Every structure is written in C-alpha cells, then in structure tokens.
C-alpha positions in Angstrom: 90.4 105.3 130.3 93.2 108.6 130.7 93.3 111.5 129.4 96.5 110.7 127.2 94.2 107.4 125.1 91.3 108.3 122.9 88.7 106.5 122.6 89.1 104.6 119.8 92.1 104.7 117.6 92.8 106.9 114.5 92.9 104.7 111.0 96.0 104.8 109.0 95.6 102.8 106.1 98.8 101.8 104.2 98.3 101.3 100.8 101.2 98.7 99.4 102.5 96.3 97.6 104.5 93.8 98.5 107.1 93.6 95.5 107.1 97.5 95.2 111.1 98.8 96.1 109.1 102.3 97.4 107.2 100.4 99.4 110.4 98.9 101.2 111.6 102.1 101.5 108.2 103.1 103.6 109.1 100.5 106.3 111.0 102.7 108.1 108.6 105.3 108.0 105.6 102.7 109.0 108.0 101.4 111.5 108.1 104.9 113.2 104.7 105.9 113.0 104.3 102.7 115.0 106.6 103.4 117.4 105.5 106.8 117.8 101.7 106.0 118.6 101.3 102.7 119.8 98.1 101.5 120.1 96.7 105.3 119.6 96.9 104.8 115.7 95.9 101.4 114.0 97.9 100.4 111.0 96.0 98.7 108.5 97.5 97.5 105.6 95.7 97.7 102.1 96.5 95.6 99.3 97.4 97.3 95.8 98.9 95.0 93.5 100.1 96.6 90.9 100.6 94.9 87.2 104.0 95.6 86.5 105.0 93.1 89.2 103.9 89.5 88.7 103.9 88.0 92.2 102.2 91.1 93.7 98.9 89.6 93.8 100.1 86.4 95.2 102.1 88.0 97.9 99.3 89.9 99.2 97.3 86.6 99.4 100.2 85.0 101.5 100.4 87.8 103.6 97.1 87.8 104.1 97.5 84.2 105.3 100.2 85.5 107.3 97.8 88.1 109.4 95.7 85.1 109.8 98.1 83.3 112.0 98.9 85.9 113.6 102.7 87.2 112.2 101.3 89.8 109.3 103.4 92.7 110.2 106.2 90.7 110.4 105.8 88.6 107.3 105.1 92.0 105.4 108.8 93.2 106.3 110.2 89.9 106.1 108.8 90.0 101.9 109.5 93.9 101.5 113.2 93.5 102.9 113.7 90.9 100.4 111.6 92.6 97.1 114.8 91.0 94.7 114.0 87.2 95.9 110.5 87.6 95.3 111.1 89.2 91.7 113.2 86.3 91.0 111.4 83.2 92.9 107.9 84.0 93.2 106.0 81.7 95.1 108.3 79.4 96.5 109.9 82.2 98.1 106.4 83.4 99.5 106.2 79.8 100.7 109.8 79.9 102.0 109.7 83.3 104.2 106.8 81.9 105.7 108.5 79.2 106.6 111.6 81.2 108.2 109.5 83.4 110.4 107.7 80.1 111.9 104.4 80.5 109.9 102.5 76.9 109.0 104.3 77.4 105.3 102.3 74.6 103.9 99.6 76.6 104.7 100.2 79.7 103.2 101.0 77.8 99.9 97.2 76.0 100.2 96.2 79.7 100.5 97.6 80.6 97.5 96.2 77.9 95.7 92.8 78.0 96.9 92.2 81.4 96.1 90.7 82.2 99.8 91.9 85.2 100.5 91.4 86.7 96.5 88.4 88.8 97.8 90.1 90.9 100.6 92.7 91.5 98.0 90.4 92.2 95.3 88.2 94.3 97.8 91.0 96.4 98.6 92.4 97.0 95.3 88.9 98.4 94.1 88.3 100.3 97.3 92.0 102.4 96.6 90.8 102.9 92.8 87.8 103.8 93.9 89.6 106.7 96.6 92.0 107.6 93.7 95.3 105.5 94.4 97.0 105.1 91.7 100.8 104.0 93.0 102.2 102.9 96.0 102.7 103.2 99.0 100.1 105.6 99.7 98.5 106.8 103.0 94.9 107.6 103.8 94.9 109.1 107.2 92.1 111.2 108.3 90.1 111.5 104.7 93.8 112.5 103.4 95.7 111.3 100.9 99.1 110.8 100.4 101.2 109.5 97.4 104.2 108.3 98.3 104.8 106.6 95.6 105.6 109.7 94.1 108.1 111.0 96.3 108.8 109.9 100.1 110.2 113.6 100.9 108.4 114.6 104.0 105.7 112.4 103.9 106.3 111.1 107.4 105.7 114.2 109.0 103.2 114.9 106.8 101.0 111.9 108.3 102.4 112.7 111.9 101.0 116.0 111.4 97.3 114.9 110.8 97.2 111.8 113.1 98.5 115.0 115.6 95.1 117.1 114.8 93.2 114.4 114.8 94.6 112.8 118.7 94.1 116.4 120.2 90.6 116.9 118.5 89.9 113.7 120.5 92.0 114.7 123.6 
C-alpha cells in the first residue's frame, strides 16, 4: 500500500432515479468525480424511484440486472442520456438499451418480469427515506447528505471538499 492510497475507499452514495433529468445533468459530476478519485472513492448507485416517473422503478430494476452482468454504470449512463425515450417507450426502451450495450437483453427483460431485483430497489428507497432523501440526485458522503435535486450549483465542489477531507484524515 502506498501513502496516497487509503486503506479502504471513501464511499459516495449517489441516490438517483433513471427517469430524472436532474440526474442526467449530474452525470457530468459523477464522471468528473470518478476521473479525479479513481479507486480511492467507491461510487455506489442507490435507487430512489419517484412516483411521478412511471418507468423509474422498472429502470432501477433493469440497472441492477446490468450491474449483475458487469455493465451497470454504462447502462445507467445510456438510460439517463435518453430520458425522453424512456418517458415515451418504457420497458421496451430499457431492454433495447441493454441490447445496444451488449448485455443479455433477454435476461434484463426476464428480470423485469420475475422481479429478482425488487428487494434491492425497495431497500434503497426505504433507506433513502429514512435518511431524509426527498429527491434526486442526492449525494451522501462522510455522513453528509447533499441534495442535488434542488440545485446542482457548487455541488461537485462540496462533494470534493468532503472527500478530500476524508482522504487527508486517512493519509
């Protein structure tokens, strides 16, 4: 272990909803954080489907299947990048997106039918509510909750300041 590598990565939970335009905007911040910190930060997608978006619960389940198949973040980025198509087409769009990324699209479709990932999505949503998440995106790092659903302004900088402080404390 080198001096610049922490014993374990800082965990950054990103509470997200895949039919949320604000979460699409936040993707640039997520990419920048991933590029800046690499494996020093564990970026975890946490699901918080909102009732106002009728395909968001299915999208969360499809994303979990994509993670199970090893392409979770590329899938999340692909779906968020085309929120309008998800709005219009729903589950067929989720399956088609999986196919475009080379995932087993039939397995994604089956996962939406058999509900194998419902418990993960439900657990994330329940935990989010318990810690005060009310909208997406919301970041939780170092015990602090940062609500990006209200404003993205300065959010990445605030997340970076917390992460830098945590990394310095371990250093």
